[in-house]
N, C-alpha and C positions, 0 to 999 in steps of 0.2 A: 167569504165574499171579497172580491177584489175591490180595492179602493176606486172610487170614481176619480177621473183626472180631468180637470178643467184647464183648457188651454186658452191663453190670452196673449196679448202683445207684451213684450218685455218693457216697452216704454211707449208713451204717447205724449204729444204736446200738452200744455197746461189746459187749454180750452175744453177738451172732451173729458178730462179727468172727473171721475164721479158719475159719468154718464156712459162710459164704455159698456157695451151690453153684456159683458161677462158679469156685471153687477147683478143682473136678473137671475143668473144661474147661481151665483154666490148666495143671493138672498134665499132662493128656493132651497138650496142645500142646507143653509143654516136653519130655516124654518123646520125642515124635515129631520134635522140632526143626523144627516147622512155623512159619513166620513169621506173626505176628498182631499186631493192634492192639486196644487196649481203648477202648471208648467207654462213656459213662455216660448214664443216664437218672435223672431226679429221684426220690429216695426218697419224697418227700411230694407228688408231683403226677403221678399215673399216668394220662396222657391217652390220647387215641384212637390216636396213633401207637404208643405202648407196647403197648396192647391189640391192635393189629394184628399185632404180632410175638409177643406172649405174652398170650393171652386171659385169663389169671388175674391179670395185673398183677405177675407175679413176674419173677425173673431166674434164670439167664442166658438169652440166646439167642445164636446164632452166625449170622453172615452169611458165606456162601461164594459169592461172585459173585452170581447172581440168586436163590440159595436162602437162605431164612431158617428156622432150625430152633430150636425151643424144647424144653425138658425135657432135663436133663443126660444121662439115659440115651440118648435119641435122638441127641444131639449126639456122645456118645462112640462110638456105633455108626457114625455118619457118618465120624468121624475115623478109626475103625478100618479103614475101607475105603481110607483114604488112606495108611496107614503100617503096615508089618510090626512096628514097635515097639509097636503097640497091639493088634494082632489077629493070631493065628497064621494062616499061609497054608494049612495043610493042613486038609481038611474036618473032621476030628475035633477038632483043636485049636480051630478057629473055632467049631464048635458048642458046645464046652465053655465057651469065653469068653462066648458069647452066653447060654447057659443060666445061668451064674453071675452075669452082669450082671443078668439079670432076677430071679434069686433074691435078690440083694442088695436090689433095689428093692422087689420084691413080697412077699418072705417075711421078710427081716430088718428092713428099714427100716420096714415096716408095723408092726412091734412096737417098734422103737427110738425112733421119733419121738414117739408119744404117751407112752411111758415117760419120755423125757427132759423133755417138757413138764410132766408131773406132778412130777418131781424138782425141776426148776427152779422150779416154782411153790410148792414147799415143802409139798406135800400129804403128809400123814403116812402112815407105813407101814400104819396100821390103817384107812385109808379104803378102802371096798369097791372103788372103781375102781382104786386103787393096787395092791391085792393081785392083782387080775385081770391088770393090766399086768405086774406082776413075774413072774407065772406065765407069761404069754404070751412075754415076752422071754426068760425063763429057758429055756423049751422050745426056742426058736430057737438060743440060744447052746449048749445041750446038744448039738444036732445039729452045730453048726459046730465045736465043740471037737475031736473026733477027726479031722475032715477037715483042719483046719489044723495039727494035730499031725503029720500025715503029709506035708503038702505045703508047699513053700516058696511056690508061687503056684498059684492055683486051676486054671488051664488048662495047667499045665506050665511055660510061660514067663510072665513078667509081661505083663499085658494090661489092657484097659479094665475087665475084671471085677474086677481087684484094686484099681483106682482107686476104683470105686464101693464095693466091699465094705469096703475099709480105711477109707474116709471114713464109711461108715455105722457101723462099729464104733468109730471114733475118737470119735464123739459119745457113745457109751455109756461109753467109757473116761474121757471128760471128767468124768463124774459117778461114777466108780469102779465102774461096772457090770460091768467085766471082772475084778474082783479074784479071783473064783473060777474064772476061765477063762484059765489062763496061755498056752495055745496061741493063743487069740484075741488076747490082749494082745501076745504076741510077734510075731504077724503084723502087727498095727498098727505096732509098733516097726520092723519090717523095712521096711514100705512107706513110712513117714514119714521114714525115714533116707535115702531115695533123693534125690539132688540135685535132681531135677525137682520133687519135693514141697516140699523146703526153699525153692526159689526161688519156686514158685507161692504158697506160704503167705506168704513175705516180701513178695511183690509185692501180694498182696491187702491185707495189713496196711498197707503203705505207701500204697496207693491211698486207703484210708479215713483214714489219718493226714493225708494231704495235704488231704483235704476238711475235716478238723478245722481245719487251719491256715488254709485259705481262709475258713471261716466265722468264725473268731476275728478275722481281719483285717478282714472286712466289718463285724463288730459294733463295731469300734473307730472306724469312720469317722463 
């Protein structure tokens, strides 16, 4: 079997490190114990070959033999078909994992990303757009709170749904957006305590730190 190849940026600024979405794929690959290699594309030169794999010039994408897949959700669904560690095998469990994966991307992340951008940008609480996004995200978290208070994992056992949902909520928690939602915060803590997440996060941080070292060495020549 050919190794899976995960492609990400060679470097990113400090702010997104630890949150670049190749982390979701690294996490899944570590959970499933699937062998893989990491390749890099330039952050500041997104050429035709990059766009051929990821038409929006983003990362990650995964190469599996002759198949090239972009979008973290699609990649995780693909990996879920390869490993019981990522997707339940029974029809009900599989359908639950899939519906919650899409809920994380389409219902929760739709609210969390613009909210996080506003917070990071320093837009004040009294700005009209900020108030709207606070309300939007708050409504999503209000629905998630009782669900996560009752469940350890969304589909019964840990799955790709938890990788995505925990990563989505982790960004909110970064800006203290889960302070009033202890079940959501506890869920993030459970997920990110898993050894597979710890390794995936450390590997991503080391990847970008190595790029810093290379750039510093080149600047001294």
